[in-house]
N, C-alpha and C positions, 0 to 999 in steps of 0.2 A: 659825294656823299655829305649833306651838312651836318655841324656839330650834333645838330639836335637827333640826328640820326644814326650818328655814333655813338653818344650816351644812352640811347636807348638801347643798342645793341650790347654795349658793355655793360647796362644793367640787366639785360634780359640773359647774357650770357652767365652772368656773376650768380643770378637766381637759378638757374638750369644746372650748375655745378653745386649750389648749395642744395638744392632738391636730390640730385643724385649722390651728395654725400649723405645725408641724411637716409634715403631709401636704402644705399649700403651699409652702413652704422647700423640700422634698426634689421635689416635680415642676417650680416655676418658678427655679430655682436652677440655676445651669450649673455644677457644680464636679463635682471627681472622686468618684469614691465612696467615697476614705479621706476627703475633705472632710466630705462627707454624712455617714459615719458617724460624725464626730468633732462635727459640728451636731448629729445627734441624740443622742448621747452627752451632751453638754452640756446639751441641752434636760431630757433623761430626768434628768440629775443635779439640774437645777433644781429639778423637780417633784418628786424625791423629796425635799429640803431643803426644800422650802415644806412638801409634805404633814408632814415631821418634826416641823419649826415648829408646823404647826397642832395635832397631834395633842399636841405638849407643852404647849401653851398651852391645850388643854381639858383634858388630865390635871391642870394646875396649878388651872387653876379650880374642877375637880371636887374634889381635895383640900383646897383652901380650904372649899368649899360643906360637906364633911365633915367638918371641923372645925369649921367653926361649928357646924354640928346638934349634933356631939357637945359641945359647950360650952353648950349650951342647959339 
C-alpha cells in the first residue's frame, strides 16, 4: 500500500472514530439540547482543526519534495 493510501486509511479511521464517539456521547449523555449541541460543535471544530493540520503537513511535505526535485 502506498503512503498516500496509508494516510487516507488513517484519516478515514480517525474520522470514523470521531463520528462513533460523538454518536455515543449524544446518545448516552444526560444533557440538555443546548449542551449537546455545544458538545457536538466542539467535536466538529476539533475534527476540522485536525483535518486542516493534516492537510497543512501534507502540503508542506509535498512542497519540500517538489523543491528537492527541482534542485536536481
